[in-house]
Wavefront OBJ file of the C-alpha trace (Angstrom):
o trace
v -88.326 80.451 -127.214
v -85.867 81.917 -124.688
v -84.550 79.674 -121.965
v -83.592 80.999 -118.531
v -81.323 79.354 -116.036
v -81.300 80.359 -112.388
v -78.429 79.842 -109.970
v -76.449 81.313 -107.133
v -75.264 84.900 -107.664
v -71.475 84.733 -107.977
v -70.508 88.229 -109.082
v -69.936 89.741 -105.651
v -72.195 90.377 -102.624
v -75.810 89.398 -103.152
v -77.586 92.670 -104.055
v -80.886 91.317 -102.701
v -79.514 90.040 -99.396
v -80.843 91.525 -96.186
v -78.448 93.953 -94.470
v -76.209 92.306 -91.906
v -78.006 92.621 -88.590
v -75.707 94.360 -86.112
v -78.401 95.579 -83.740
v -77.506 92.889 -81.232
v -73.877 94.029 -81.387
v -74.981 97.620 -80.741
v -76.993 96.483 -77.718
v -74.034 94.527 -76.314
v -71.762 97.516 -76.813
v -74.400 99.680 -75.156
v -74.157 97.721 -71.911
v -70.447 98.519 -71.683
v -70.891 102.140 -72.792
v -73.619 102.787 -70.237
v -71.309 101.337 -67.597
v -68.730 104.003 -68.435
v -66.678 102.545 -71.316
v -65.941 104.601 -74.408
v -67.123 103.283 -77.813
v -63.665 102.036 -78.812
v -63.277 100.014 -75.592
v -66.847 98.724 -75.863
v -66.205 97.521 -79.427
v -62.953 95.897 -78.367
v -64.728 94.095 -75.509
v -67.384 92.859 -77.938
v -64.763 91.557 -80.362
v -62.984 89.852 -77.476
v -66.143 88.077 -76.317
v -67.506 87.228 -79.744
v -71.163 86.547 -80.403
v -73.420 83.525 -80.369
v -71.969 80.783 -82.557
v -68.708 82.635 -83.203
v -65.503 82.672 -81.177
v -64.147 85.984 -80.024
v -60.553 87.121 -79.824
v -60.212 85.945 -76.220
v -61.066 82.383 -77.213
v -58.510 82.470 -80.023
v -55.931 83.889 -77.610
v -56.649 81.087 -75.169
v -56.091 78.520 -77.914
v -52.835 80.230 -78.906
v -51.527 80.051 -75.339
v -52.539 76.403 -75.061
v -50.651 75.658 -78.287
v -47.613 77.606 -77.063
v -47.484 75.480 -73.921
v -47.820 72.358 -76.021
v -44.962 73.339 -78.357
v -42.693 74.361 -75.480
v -43.258 70.970 -73.897
v -42.566 69.019 -77.089
v -38.848 68.434 -76.519
v -35.339 69.741 -75.831
v -33.542 72.070 -78.213
v -30.165 70.373 -77.684
v -31.447 67.113 -79.115
v -29.238 67.321 -82.220
v -26.169 67.624 -80.005
v -27.235 64.561 -78.062
v -27.899 62.585 -81.231
v -24.577 63.635 -82.782
v -22.621 62.717 -79.646
v -24.374 59.377 -79.419
v -23.611 58.460 -83.030
v -20.014 59.673 -82.708
v -19.491 57.652 -79.521
v -20.996 54.613 -81.236
v -18.685 54.935 -84.250
v -15.601 55.387 -82.040
v -16.629 52.421 -79.888
v -17.109 50.231 -82.931
v -13.673 51.267 -84.242
v -12.053 50.501 -80.865
v -13.676 47.068 -80.863
v -12.203 46.403 -84.294
v -8.718 47.586 -83.252
v -8.514 45.808 -79.882
v -7.612 42.299 -81.182
v -4.865 43.678 -83.438
v -1.475 43.574 -81.572
v 0.259 45.742 -84.162
v 1.699 49.194 -83.670
v -0.658 50.679 -86.258
v -3.639 49.626 -84.171
v -2.112 51.241 -81.081
v -1.424 54.436 -83.023
v -5.034 54.538 -84.214
v -6.232 54.063 -80.640
v -4.032 56.939 -79.539
v -5.567 59.175 -82.220
v -9.022 58.230 -81.037
v -8.010 58.972 -77.450
v -6.821 62.423 -78.516
v -10.103 63.460 -80.127
v -11.349 66.820 -78.724
v -14.359 66.838 -76.447
v -16.156 69.224 -78.817
v -18.316 67.087 -81.103
v -17.933 69.345 -84.130
v -14.132 69.392 -83.863
v -14.050 65.634 -83.386
v -16.173 65.112 -86.491
v -13.926 67.478 -88.438
v -10.794 65.512 -87.392
v -12.431 62.211 -88.318
v -13.524 63.449 -91.735
v -10.409 61.960 -93.394
v -9.963 59.051 -90.998
v -9.608 55.624 -92.650
v -12.002 53.513 -90.633
v -10.867 49.980 -90.019
v -14.357 48.875 -88.920
v -17.054 48.797 -91.667
v -19.737 49.206 -89.012
v -17.969 52.296 -87.615
v -17.646 53.767 -91.107
v -21.359 53.181 -91.696
v -22.268 54.833 -88.372
v -20.053 57.825 -89.105
v -21.587 58.208 -92.577
v -25.009 58.095 -90.976
v -23.918 60.860 -88.603
v -22.752 63.048 -91.486
v -25.982 62.417 -93.452
v -28.011 63.285 -90.347
v -26.173 66.562 -89.860
v -26.503 67.543 -93.520
v -30.259 66.818 -93.629
v -30.913 68.483 -90.276
v -28.979 71.622 -91.177
v -30.738 71.896 -94.546
v -34.085 71.194 -92.898
v -33.439 73.997 -90.438
v -33.348 76.404 -93.404
v -35.702 74.685 -95.866
v -38.747 73.227 -94.165
v -39.454 69.700 -95.320
v -35.987 69.169 -96.818
v -35.390 66.215 -94.506
v -38.470 64.444 -95.834
v -37.574 65.354 -99.406
v -34.149 63.737 -98.930
v -35.291 60.764 -96.842
v -34.143 58.339 -99.562
v -31.191 60.156 -101.074
v -29.551 58.962 -104.237
v -25.979 59.859 -105.244
v -27.277 62.908 -107.090
v -29.437 64.242 -104.212
v -26.846 66.626 -102.864
v -26.080 67.862 -106.371
v -29.769 68.723 -106.808
v -29.626 70.728 -103.573
v -26.540 72.573 -104.835
v -28.276 73.339 -108.135
v -31.390 74.569 -106.273
v -29.329 76.892 -104.084
v -27.529 78.285 -107.103
v -30.762 78.920 -108.979
v -32.393 80.433 -105.878
v -29.542 82.862 -105.348
v -29.603 83.877 -109.009
v -33.360 84.432 -108.790
v -32.932 86.628 -105.699
v -30.234 88.643 -107.445
v -32.517 89.164 -110.458
v -35.331 90.233 -108.146
v -33.007 92.757 -106.467
v -32.327 94.212 -109.918
v -36.070 94.344 -110.659
v -35.839 91.711 -113.386
v -37.708 88.841 -111.717
v -41.106 87.701 -113.004
v -43.661 85.163 -111.821
v -42.771 83.042 -114.847
v -39.192 82.800 -113.533
v -40.508 81.499 -110.211
v -42.788 78.994 -111.942
v -39.815 77.615 -113.899
v -37.821 77.412 -110.650
v -40.585 75.366 -109.023
v -40.901 73.093 -112.061
v -37.236 72.215 -111.690
v -36.884 72.086 -107.899
v -40.438 71.741 -106.586
v -39.779 68.318 -105.006
v -37.450 70.039 -102.511
v -40.269 72.292 -101.253
v -43.072 70.108 -99.869
v -45.074 73.163 -98.739
v -45.357 74.304 -102.413
v -44.935 78.097 -102.208
v -46.884 79.982 -104.902
v -44.626 83.010 -105.299
v -41.155 84.241 -104.520
v -42.493 86.388 -101.669
v -44.180 83.380 -100.090
v -40.969 81.371 -100.365
v -38.929 84.216 -98.879
v -41.332 84.576 -95.949
v -40.774 80.901 -95.158
v -36.983 81.126 -95.513
v -36.733 84.257 -93.363
v -38.941 82.680 -90.709
v -36.735 79.559 -90.640
v -33.556 81.630 -90.537
v -34.843 83.681 -87.589
v -35.906 80.497 -85.790
v -32.482 78.881 -86.337
v -30.759 81.928 -84.874
v -33.122 81.909 -81.917
v -32.308 78.239 -81.407
v -28.639 79.118 -81.040
v -29.496 81.896 -78.573
v -31.574 79.454 -76.532
v -28.578 77.193 -75.826
v -25.771 77.652 -73.363
v -22.616 79.295 -74.728
v -20.846 75.909 -74.878
v -23.780 74.247 -76.632
v -24.122 77.228 -78.987
v -20.505 76.996 -80.023
v -20.731 73.237 -80.459
v -23.900 73.401 -82.585
v -22.546 76.227 -84.738
v -19.484 74.124 -85.394
v -21.599 71.105 -86.333
v -23.652 73.181 -88.775
v -20.571 74.720 -90.370
v -18.920 71.306 -90.606
v -21.992 69.816 -92.256
v -22.193 72.604 -94.853
v -18.469 72.430 -95.598
v -18.687 68.689 -95.949
v -21.574 69.017 -98.413
v -19.916 71.843 -100.353
v -22.845 74.152 -99.582
v -21.202 76.702 -97.310
v -20.632 79.379 -99.971
v -24.157 79.199 -101.424
v -25.766 79.151 -97.966
v -23.748 82.196 -96.918
v -24.826 83.983 -100.102
v -28.466 83.100 -99.374
v -28.175 84.370 -95.793
v -26.785 87.695 -97.023
v -29.644 88.062 -99.517
v -32.245 87.369 -96.843
v -30.669 89.851 -94.441
v -30.675 92.541 -97.110
v -34.429 92.068 -97.392
v -35.023 91.913 -93.644
v -32.495 94.109 -91.819
v -34.549 93.662 -88.641
v -33.257 90.091 -88.395
v -30.066 91.425 -86.820
v -32.064 93.446 -84.267
v -34.216 90.420 -83.537
v -31.029 88.464 -82.982
v -30.373 90.460 -79.847
v -33.556 89.093 -78.220
v -33.402 86.328 -75.633
v -33.845 82.644 -76.241
v -36.769 80.304 -75.655
v -37.070 77.834 -72.806
v -38.276 74.387 -73.841
v -39.408 71.981 -71.140
v -39.916 68.697 -72.982
v -38.009 65.541 -72.151
v -37.603 64.188 -75.680
v -34.635 65.425 -77.731
v -35.555 67.326 -80.902
v -33.650 67.205 -84.140
v -32.317 70.445 -85.538
v -35.062 70.684 -88.151
v -37.814 69.838 -85.676
v -36.408 72.285 -83.125
v -36.285 75.013 -85.774
v -39.872 74.210 -86.802
v -41.000 74.435 -83.165
v -39.319 77.802 -82.682
v -40.696 79.120 -85.977
v -44.178 78.084 -84.872
v -43.680 79.793 -81.518
v -42.620 82.963 -83.331
v -45.719 82.808 -85.553
v -47.912 82.233 -82.511
v -46.326 85.170 -80.691
v -46.949 87.455 -83.665
v -50.512 86.193 -83.967
v -51.017 86.645 -80.219
v -49.923 90.264 -80.523
v -52.307 90.912 -83.432
v -55.234 89.235 -81.673
v -54.503 91.098 -78.441
v -55.134 94.454 -80.188
v -53.294 96.218 -77.346
v -51.116 98.548 -79.399
v -51.850 101.994 -80.890
v -53.766 101.856 -84.151
v -54.697 98.195 -83.688
v -57.104 96.799 -86.269
v -58.531 93.392 -87.102
v -56.963 93.822 -90.541
v -53.606 93.266 -88.820
v -54.509 89.617 -88.204
v -52.838 87.296 -90.723
v -55.528 84.923 -91.963
v -52.933 82.461 -93.241
v -51.325 82.320 -89.798
v -54.741 81.711 -88.229
v -55.455 78.952 -90.741
v -52.098 77.251 -90.105
v -52.635 77.369 -86.360
v -56.332 76.505 -86.007
v -57.892 75.668 -89.363
v -60.575 77.182 -91.572
v -63.217 77.592 -88.867
v -61.005 80.019 -86.959
v -60.507 82.074 -90.138
v -64.298 82.283 -90.504
v -64.580 83.436 -86.891
v -62.073 86.239 -87.497
v -63.887 87.280 -90.670
v -67.195 87.391 -88.755
v -65.598 89.770 -86.228
v -64.253 91.936 -89.038
v -67.695 92.056 -90.573
v -69.224 93.275 -87.321
v -66.699 96.113 -87.197
v -67.275 97.019 -90.871
v -71.049 96.869 -90.678
v -71.242 98.995 -87.536
v -69.607 101.773 -89.509
v -71.298 101.075 -92.842
v -74.786 101.015 -91.324
v -74.177 104.272 -89.500
v -73.830 103.175 -85.869
v -70.171 104.138 -85.461
v -68.126 106.934 -87.017
v -64.395 107.628 -86.980
v -63.227 111.192 -86.515
v -59.647 112.223 -85.897
v -58.677 108.661 -85.015
v -61.500 108.434 -82.458
v -64.449 106.062 -82.611
v -67.760 107.741 -81.761
v -71.386 106.685 -81.501
v -73.651 108.241 -84.097
v -77.105 109.649 -83.237
v -78.547 106.480 -84.785
v -76.624 104.335 -82.308
v -77.647 106.517 -79.368
v -81.299 106.220 -80.400
v -80.854 102.464 -80.596
v -79.405 102.377 -77.083
v -82.290 104.468 -75.803
v -84.863 102.254 -77.501
v -83.208 99.144 -76.080
v -83.070 100.648 -72.593
v -86.741 101.572 -72.837
v -87.656 98.120 -74.108
v -85.896 96.496 -71.158
v -87.651 98.805 -68.726
v -91.064 98.133 -70.248
v -90.373 94.407 -70.015
v -90.228 94.850 -66.225
v -93.299 97.079 -65.997
v -96.771 95.708 -65.346
v -99.528 98.087 -66.350
v -103.028 98.190 -65.041
v -105.426 99.725 -67.514
v -103.934 102.196 -69.992
v -101.073 103.763 -68.052
v -99.259 106.258 -70.171
v -102.120 106.758 -72.645
v -102.886 110.443 -72.512
v -105.481 110.968 -75.234
v -107.996 113.829 -74.980
v -111.207 114.269 -76.947
v -111.531 118.024 -76.545
v -108.159 118.950 -77.923
v -107.160 121.304 -80.722
v -106.784 120.886 -84.422
v -103.538 118.940 -84.393
v -104.682 115.330 -84.130
v -106.552 112.434 -85.726
v -110.305 112.715 -86.456
v -112.415 110.614 -84.130
v -115.467 110.419 -86.458
v -117.795 112.337 -84.108
v -118.900 115.961 -84.063
v -120.104 118.485 -81.492
v -121.577 121.974 -81.399
v -119.123 124.767 -82.103
v -118.012 126.930 -79.182
v -116.250 130.242 -79.249
v -112.481 129.735 -79.480
v -112.637 126.242 -81.026
v -109.839 125.394 -83.453
v -111.217 122.118 -84.730
v -112.122 121.771 -88.419
v -115.706 122.621 -89.377
v -117.962 119.679 -90.230
v -119.768 121.165 -93.271
v -122.359 118.390 -93.893
v -123.451 118.382 -90.246
v -123.619 122.188 -90.193
v -125.828 122.354 -93.341
v -128.018 119.583 -92.010
v -128.577 121.517 -88.788
v -129.597 124.608 -90.804
v -132.072 122.656 -92.938
v -133.617 120.946 -89.915
v -133.928 124.324 -88.212
v -135.721 125.696 -91.269
v -132.969 127.813 -92.746
v -133.634 126.745 -96.381
v -135.408 129.276 -98.727
v -137.273 128.845 -102.007
v -137.384 131.209 -104.913
v -134.910 133.778 -106.067
v -132.494 135.292 -103.600
v -134.118 137.960 -101.501
v -137.669 136.534 -102.042
v -139.947 136.170 -99.048
v -141.321 133.057 -97.671
v -144.941 133.639 -96.652
v -146.578 132.690 -93.424
v -143.467 131.035 -92.020
v -144.633 127.861 -93.773
v -142.158 125.120 -94.416
v -140.970 124.763 -97.991
v -143.207 122.850 -100.287
v -142.021 120.094 -102.526
v -142.080 121.374 -106.114
v -142.064 119.453 -109.326
v -139.986 120.367 -112.354
v -143.024 121.339 -114.464
v -144.984 124.510 -114.308
v -141.956 126.710 -113.618
v -141.380 125.465 -110.094
v -137.905 126.481 -108.825
v -135.570 124.549 -106.418
v -134.189 126.087 -103.208
v -131.375 128.527 -103.979
v -129.963 129.491 -100.541
v -129.613 128.256 -96.964
v -129.436 130.639 -94.060
v -126.906 129.683 -91.344
v -126.799 130.832 -87.770
v -124.107 130.367 -85.107
v -126.041 127.565 -83.477
v -125.931 125.501 -86.704
v -122.148 125.083 -86.755
v -120.617 121.789 -85.760
v -116.940 120.897 -85.533
v -115.210 117.549 -86.020
v -113.689 116.166 -82.859
v -109.997 115.335 -83.000
v -107.761 113.371 -80.741
v -104.563 114.947 -79.477
v -102.230 114.376 -76.597
v -101.468 116.756 -73.799
v -98.033 118.341 -74.091
v -95.546 118.316 -71.232
v -92.273 120.090 -70.556
v -89.976 117.508 -68.954
v -86.753 118.096 -67.031
v -84.694 115.135 -65.823
v -81.972 116.229 -63.401
v -79.194 113.619 -63.064
v -76.454 113.697 -60.455
v -72.995 113.456 -62.124
v -70.924 113.496 -58.954
v -68.173 110.936 -58.405
v -70.181 109.230 -55.666
v -72.580 107.979 -58.349
v -69.772 105.886 -59.796
v -68.513 104.776 -56.396
v -71.963 103.469 -55.497
v -72.400 101.751 -58.875
v -75.438 103.825 -59.844
v -74.009 105.776 -62.777
v -74.815 103.228 -65.497
v -78.415 102.980 -64.283
v -78.764 106.780 -64.356
v -77.498 106.986 -67.958
v -79.730 104.128 -69.063
v -82.719 105.834 -67.460
v -81.982 109.145 -69.214
v -81.666 107.411 -72.597
v -84.852 105.443 -72.015
v -86.786 108.604 -71.122
v -85.518 110.279 -74.290
v -86.613 107.266 -76.329
v -90.060 107.229 -74.697
v -90.680 110.898 -75.396
v -89.348 110.637 -78.951
v -91.580 107.682 -79.824
v -94.727 108.134 -77.710
v -94.829 111.829 -76.859
v -93.103 113.748 -79.674
v -94.994 116.908 -78.720
v -93.276 117.009 -75.311
v -90.242 119.223 -74.690
v -87.557 117.214 -72.901
v -84.415 118.423 -71.187
v -81.748 116.394 -69.375
v -79.546 118.315 -66.947
v -76.420 116.826 -65.398
v -75.109 118.422 -62.239
v -72.026 118.122 -60.058
v -70.176 121.300 -59.034
v -71.938 122.964 -61.973
v -75.015 121.960 -63.959
v -75.243 121.697 -67.740
v -77.819 120.617 -70.272
v -77.066 117.281 -71.935
v -78.144 116.335 -75.433
v -79.213 112.815 -76.263
v -76.073 112.116 -78.300
v -73.904 113.061 -75.316
v -75.581 110.758 -72.847
v -74.211 107.403 -73.997
v -70.540 108.351 -73.750
v -70.940 110.680 -70.778
v -68.709 110.111 -67.770
v -69.014 111.178 -64.180
v -67.233 114.250 -62.858
v -64.363 113.758 -60.402
v -65.080 117.039 -58.636
v -66.574 118.052 -55.327
v -70.100 119.330 -55.194
v -73.737 118.438 -55.830
v -75.137 121.667 -57.245
v -78.882 121.013 -57.332
v -79.419 124.778 -57.080
v -77.892 125.337 -60.542
v -79.775 122.340 -61.988
v -83.131 123.724 -60.778
v -82.264 127.109 -62.289
v -81.774 125.490 -65.719
v -84.919 123.410 -65.353
v -86.929 126.507 -64.417
v -85.772 128.350 -67.539
v -86.728 125.344 -69.654
v -90.215 125.277 -68.132
v -90.647 129.042 -68.597
v -89.921 128.660 -72.321
v -92.971 126.362 -72.620
v -95.694 128.018 -70.525
v -98.489 126.122 -72.298
v -97.027 122.703 -71.368
v -97.578 120.686 -68.222
v -94.313 120.694 -66.183
v -92.708 117.398 -65.142
v -89.477 117.496 -63.103
v -87.635 114.294 -62.125
v -84.494 114.344 -59.948
v -82.048 111.433 -59.631
v -79.413 111.872 -56.924
v -77.488 110.034 -54.231
v -76.639 112.975 -51.977
v -77.913 116.221 -50.510
v -76.926 119.512 -52.198
v -73.441 120.613 -51.207
v -72.850 123.420 -53.723
v -74.644 126.461 -55.096
v -74.110 129.078 -57.783
v -72.873 132.444 -56.540
v -73.814 135.808 -58.007
v -70.573 135.969 -59.978
v -71.386 132.624 -61.631
v -68.833 130.589 -59.705
v -69.685 127.452 -57.795
v -69.348 127.349 -54.027
v -68.815 123.991 -52.292
v -69.062 123.293 -48.603
v -69.398 120.193 -46.472
v -71.516 119.903 -44.456
v -73.790 122.006 -46.686
v -73.708 125.668 -45.830
v -76.993 127.360 -44.843
v -76.699 129.499 -47.966
v -76.575 126.403 -50.194
v -79.713 124.952 -48.625
v -81.489 128.318 -48.640
v -80.816 129.003 -52.331
v -81.739 125.447 -53.327
v -85.033 125.570 -51.422
v -85.763 128.978 -52.986
v -85.614 127.326 -56.406
v -87.862 124.552 -55.076
v -90.413 127.204 -54.066
v -90.231 128.750 -57.543
v -90.984 125.331 -59.021
v -93.986 125.076 -56.725
v -95.285 128.413 -58.009
v -94.880 127.079 -61.540
v -97.089 124.133 -60.503
v -94.145 121.810 -61.201
v -94.040 118.862 -58.822
v -90.525 117.621 -58.049
v -90.340 113.832 -57.913
v -87.044 112.764 -56.358
v -85.435 109.344 -56.752
v -82.990 108.636 -53.948
v -80.141 106.251 -54.774
v -78.637 106.205 -51.291
v -79.957 105.540 -47.798
v -78.495 108.652 -46.195
v -80.066 110.390 -43.208
v -79.104 113.919 -44.333
v -80.379 113.277 -47.866
v -83.620 111.842 -46.487
v -84.206 114.884 -44.302
v -83.582 117.229 -47.223
v -85.873 115.489 -49.715
v -88.635 115.182 -47.104
v -88.444 118.952 -46.668
v -88.655 119.403 -50.434
v -91.674 117.125 -50.626
v -93.489 119.114 -47.913
v -92.817 122.452 -49.609
v -93.510 121.295 -53.144
v -95.944 118.423 -52.886
v -93.825 116.112 -55.020
v -93.027 112.501 -54.343
v -89.919 110.855 -52.890
v -88.948 107.362 -53.994
v -85.984 105.313 -52.818
v -84.864 103.186 -55.763
v -82.302 100.440 -56.098
v -80.089 101.066 -59.142
v -81.414 98.010 -60.979
v -84.980 99.356 -60.689
v -84.261 103.049 -61.274
v -85.372 103.067 -64.911
v -88.574 101.227 -64.069
v -89.442 103.677 -61.291
v -88.689 106.806 -63.318
v -90.610 105.680 -66.396
v -93.562 104.507 -64.323
v -93.615 107.774 -62.386
v -93.386 109.813 -65.575
v -96.297 107.934 -67.124
v -98.331 108.362 -63.933
v -97.605 112.092 -63.876
v -98.484 112.473 -67.553
v -101.670 110.526 -67.009
v -102.665 112.771 -64.106
v -101.964 115.934 -66.104
v -104.915 115.379 -68.437
v -107.517 114.795 -65.759
l 1 2 3 4 5 6 7 8 9 10 11 12 13 14 15 16 17 18 19 20 21 22 23 24 25 26 27 28 29 30 31 32 33 34 35 36 37 38 39 40 41 42 43 44 45 46 47 48 49 50 51 52 53 54 55 56 57 58 59 60 61 62 63 64 65 66 67 68 69 70 71 72 73 74 75 76 77 78 79 80 81 82 83 84 85 86 87 88 89 90 91 92 93 94 95 96 97 98 99 100 101 102 103 104 105 106 107 108 109 110 111 112 113 114 115 116 117 118 119 120 121 122 123 124 125 126 127 128 129 130 131 132 133 134 135 136 137 138 139 140 141 142 143 144 145 146 147 148 149 150 151 152 153 154 155 156 157 158 159 160 161 162 163 164 165 166 167 168 169 170 171 172 173 174 175 176 177 178 179 180 181 182 183 184 185 186 187 188 189 190 191 192 193 194 195 196 197 198 199 200 201 202 203 204 205 206 207 208 209 210 211 212 213 214 215 216 217 218 219 220 221 222 223 224 225 226 227 228 229 230 231 232 233 234 235 236 237 238 239 240 241 242 243 244 245 246 247 248 249 250 251 252 253 254 255 256 257 258 259 260 261 262 263 264 265 266 267 268 269 270 271 272 273 274 275 276 277 278 279 280 281 282 283 284 285 286 287 288 289 290 291 292 293 294 295 296 297 298 299 300 301 302 303 304 305 306 307 308 309 310 311 312 313 314 315 316 317 318 319 320 321 322 323 324 325 326 327 328 329 330 331 332 333 334 335 336 337 338 339 340 341 342 343 344 345 346 347 348 349 350 351 352 353 354 355 356 357 358 359 360 361 362 363 364 365 366 367 368 369 370 371 372 373 374 375 376 377 378 379 380 381 382 383 384 385 386 387 388 389 390 391 392 393 394 395 396 397 398 399 400 401 402 403 404 405 406 407 408 409 410 411 412 413 414 415 416 417 418 419 420 421 422 423 424 425 426 427 428 429 430 431 432 433 434 435 436 437 438 439 440 441 442 443 444 445 446 447 448 449 450 451 452 453 454 455 456 457 458 459 460 461 462 463 464 465 466 467 468 469 470 471 472 473 474 475 476 477 478 479 480 481 482 483 484 485 486 487 488 489 490 491 492 493 494 495 496 497 498 499 500 501 502 503 504 505 506 507 508 509 510 511 512 513 514 515 516 517 518 519 520 521 522 523 524 525 526 527 528 529 530 531 532 533 534 535 536 537 538 539 540 541 542 543 544 545 546 547 548 549 550 551 552 553 554 555 556 557 558 559 560 561 562 563 564 565 566 567 568 569 570 571 572 573 574 575 576 577 578 579 580 581 582 583 584 585 586 587 588 589 590 591 592 593 594 595 596 597 598 599 600 601 602 603 604 605 606 607 608 609 610 611 612 613 614 615 616 617 618 619 620 621 622 623 624 625 626 627 628 629 630 631 632 633 634 635 636 637 638 639 640 641 642 643 644 645 646 647 648 649 650 651 652 653 654 655 656 657 658 659 660 661 662 663 664 665 666 667 668 669 670 671 672 673 674 675 676 677 678
C-alpha cells in the first residue's frame, strides 16, 4: 500500500498560490496619476509611502537620518590623540617622579632629555622607543601606550582586531604578521586568476580568530577591508592639519614598532589596485563629529565606515538618480543597519514593482514606464466605484431596459402578435397553436376538402382513419418572442484642458470623471458609442488609454467651437443612437477654428468666436442633442454664456464643486439615458 506524505512546497514559488494582489497599489497610484503625475512618479511616491503593514522608503530614510545623527554624536575623532597624549604624559610624569630624589648627574641628564621631547606625540614616542626607563611604573605605562596604538591601528584596518587581541600572548603579533603575509599572497594569487574558494577556506581555518565578523569569501573580506581603509582615510581628512600629521605619525610609528609596515603597505597597494576610486574619494571632505566622548582609532574608523554605509544606503533608498531601481538597494546593508524586518519591507516594495509589471498593469518602453490598458480600465472602474458610493438612487436610475426592442437581447419568456417590421425571433409553438385554435388544421390527404366547414373529428387508428397532415397559417397566427434590449446612445464628453483647470485644482476631478464615464459605458452600456474630446486652443479626441496620463495644456484658448464640431461629427456617425453631450469647463469660449484650420484666440472673446460657437450649439439642437454643461467656476461671463446656451438648446446647467463633479456627471448621464427610453 502506497504511503503519501504532505508538507510545505519547497521547490520554488507555490504554483497554487493566489496571484499577489496589487489592485490596491494600482488604485493608490491612480490618485497621483489623476492629479497630474506620470506613472513613474506615481510608482515612486507609492514606494516612498509604503502600504499597510509595510514601511516605505521614506520611513527607512528617516531611520537612516536618525542613525546618522546618533553616530555623529557618539564621540570625537581625535580621541586616540587625547588618549596617547594622556598616557605619554603619565609615563613621563612617573619617570620624573622616579628621577627627582636622585642627586646624580645621570638623573639630571635624563630630566634634560625628557624636557627636550618634541611637542608632537608621535615624534616623542619615537624618541622614547629606546629609552631605558628608570621607573617600572613609567615603563609599564609606556608599554601600554604602545600596545594601545598597535591594537587601535590594526583595528582601524581589520574590524574586531582589538577584541581578538584583547588578551595578547607573546605570539599574538607574530600571528598577525603571518596573517598579513598569507593575505597578501592570497590577493596576489587572485590577481593572477589562481585563487579558489578552497584557498580562502584554508586561510580562515588558520586565521579565523582574527576576523570576528567571519567573512564567507575573499570578496566579502575585501569589501570590509576597503570600507575600513576608506573610513581611516576619511578620519585623517576630518582632523585639522596638525592633528592629521600627528595621527599619521602615530600610526606609522605603531606599524614600524610592530614590524608590520611593509606588509600593511603591500596590502594597501593591493586594495587600491582593486578600487582605484579610493584615491578620488580621498579628495572628498571630512566628517564633523559632535560627541563629547573621545573615540579610539578603531571605534572612530567604525563610526565613519558606518556613516559611509548609511550614506550609500541613503542614496539608494532616495532613488533620485537616473536609472534608479530598488535592485540597487543592498539588502545586507539594510540588515546591518535595521535588522531583518527592514529587509522584508524592502522585498515587499520590490514585489509590488515586479507584480505591477508581471500582472500587466505597467509596461516599460524605451526606458519609460507606462500604464497599460488594463491599468487604465482599473482606474476607471475604481473612479466609477467611488462615484457610485456617493450616489443615492431612487428607484432604478440608470436602468434602461425596453420590452419592445429588436432581436439583440435576452428573451423575456412572453410573446406578442407579430407586426410588420418586427425583428424578434418567431415563437413557433405559439404560432401553430394560434392556427389550430383558429381552425387551420386539415384532415385527409393534402389538397382534400373539408366539408361543411365542420371542425375536425377525432379519428381512431382502425378503419383506415387518417391523422391531420397539414396546418394552414395566416399572418394573424404569427407570434414573436419578446426580448429585452437597451436603448443605444451616442455620448460625447467635452473636457476643458486649459491651464486654468490646473490652477483651480479641477483637472484631477475632470480626468477621474472621464475615466469613470468610460468605465460605466464599458460595463453597463456596451452598445453606446462614447467619445471624449479635450479642448484648449484646439480640440482633439482622447482615447481611454490616454486619459490617465493626460496633462493640461499651457496654451491660451478655450476652443469650445472646435470641440462641438468634433462632437457633431461623432453624433452624425451614429444617427440611430440617442445623443448625449456633456461639457465640463471653467471658462467661456475664447477661441475658435478659422477656415484655414488655425485657431484664433482673443480676450475678451471676439464676437466671431461667440457667433461660431453658438452656431454649433444650434446645430446640436437640430440634432436633438441636449447640451448639459458643468461649470467649475463662478464666473459672471461664463454664467451668462451658458445661460444663453441653455435657452437656445434646452440643456441643463449645473455648477459643480470639483469633489462632486464625477457624481454630478454620472447622475446626469443616467438621468438623460433614462429619459431617452420614455
